[in-house]
N, C-alpha and C positions, 0 to 999 in steps of 0.2 A: 106054207107058212106067212104070215103076215110080217112085213118089214117091221112094225114096229114092234113087234115080239122079240124078232132078232135081236133088235138094237136094245131091248128091255133085258134080255139075258145076256147079252155081251156087258151090257154097262153092269149088271147085277153082279158078274164075275169079276169083273174089274174093281168093284167096290169092295168087294170079300177081300182081293189082294192088296186091295189100298189098305184096309182095317189091319190084314196080318203084317202089311209093311210098317205101318207105326210100331210095331213090338220088334219084329226083323229089320232092321236097317237095310240089309243087302236088298229088298223088295222097296219098290216105290210106295209110297206112303199117303197122305192126307192131301197132295198135289194129285195124285191118282184117281182119289174119290171125287175132288172138285172137278177135274176135267170129265170124269165119267158123268157127273150129274149134267156138266153142261152138253155134253155127247147126247143125253137122254132125252134133254129139252131140246135141242135142235131136232134129233130124230121124231119126238113127237108131235113136236108144232104146235103145243096147244098154250093155254095160260097155266094150267096145274104144273108141266114142266118146268115151266120160268118160275113157280113160286117155290117149287122144291128146290131148284137149281140156287133161288137166293136164299131159302132159309139154310141149307145145305152149305153154301158157301161160307154163310157167316159161322154155322159149327164148326166147319175146318178152319178158318181163320181164328177164330178163339183158342180152339185146339192146340195150333201152332204155335200162337202165342204165350198160350199158359205154359206150354211147355219148357219155352225160351226164358220164359221169366222165373218158373221154379227152378228150373236147371242153372240159370245165371245169376240167379240170386246166391246160391249157395255157393258156387263157385268164386265168384266175388268177394263174399265174406269169409270163404276158405285161401283164398287167394291163389288158387288151382288157375294155372295157365292154360292156354286153349291148347297148347302144344301137346300137354298130357292127355287130353282127349284123343287128339288127330293120331296119335302114339296107338293109345287105347283102340281108335276104331282100325287103324291098319294092321294092329297086332289080331284084332277080333274077326276081321275079314280072312287074314290067313289062317287063323283057327278053324273059320267053317270050311274052307276048303279041307282041312287036315282032319277034322271030326265035325262032320255036318251038324248043324243047327246048334248041338251042345259047346261045339269049339267057338262059335261065335261068341257068346255069353262068356266062356272059360278066358278066351284071348281077349277079349275088352277087360275084365277085371285084371287078367295076369298086366298087359299091355300098360293099363292105367298106375297099376301098382310099382312096376318098373321105371316109369315115368318119374311118378313121385318120391320112388327111391334114390333116383339118380338126382332129384330136384334137393330133396332134404339130406341125402346121404346119413338118414338114420331110419331104423326098422318101424319103429312107433311112430313119429309123425305120419312117415310116408304111407302106414296102414290105416292110419286115424284119416288123413285126405281122402284117400283112396275111396274107404267105405261111405264117407261124405259124399264124395262125388257119385260113388254108384248109387247110395240113395234117393241123392236128387235125379240123376239120370232117370232111375225109375218111376219116381215121382211123376216126373215130368213126362215119360211115355205114358202112364197109367192116365192122366190127364188128357193126354193128346187122345190116347186110344178111347176114352168117354166120351169126347165130343166128335172126333169119329162113328164112334157106334150112334152117337145121334144123329148126325148126318146120313148114315146108312137107313135107322129107321125112318127120318123123314123122305127118304127115296121111297122106301117099301110102303109107305102110306099113299104116297104119289102114285105108286104102280097101282095100288089097290082103287083109289077115287079114280085114277085115269081108266081102267078097265072096266070096272064095274059100273061106270057111268057112260061108257058107249052103247 
């Protein structure tokens, strides 16, 4: 089998893991996609690879930026400290090992709520800020996933152009 085909398969698998990692924070996400695009461009050594890398990295960067802006804006408006998100991530990771996959999301939500409850000292404001933070995080992940999908699609088109043009 040709080395370029092997690299294409490996990079494709890494891009899939990266796209899943945007949704499941335990896995690597957008940076893995960008790295895979670079590896593919280096492996094939043709202009189409570099064009795909350039366009894909723009999509990855836009996704990461939009996720940060969408999430950060709500967090700032609601005055939710970064500490609450760190607690949520830690409890989410612990939950992932207790109840695989579902525990990650459940643990994140519980950790966020408990941190906000400790901060607000009242149930309703803690619940309100936790729900707002969860919505913002979900919206940010959705935006980043959309851009990650565009980067993956760009790679797919590049693969077709490269291998059909040989």
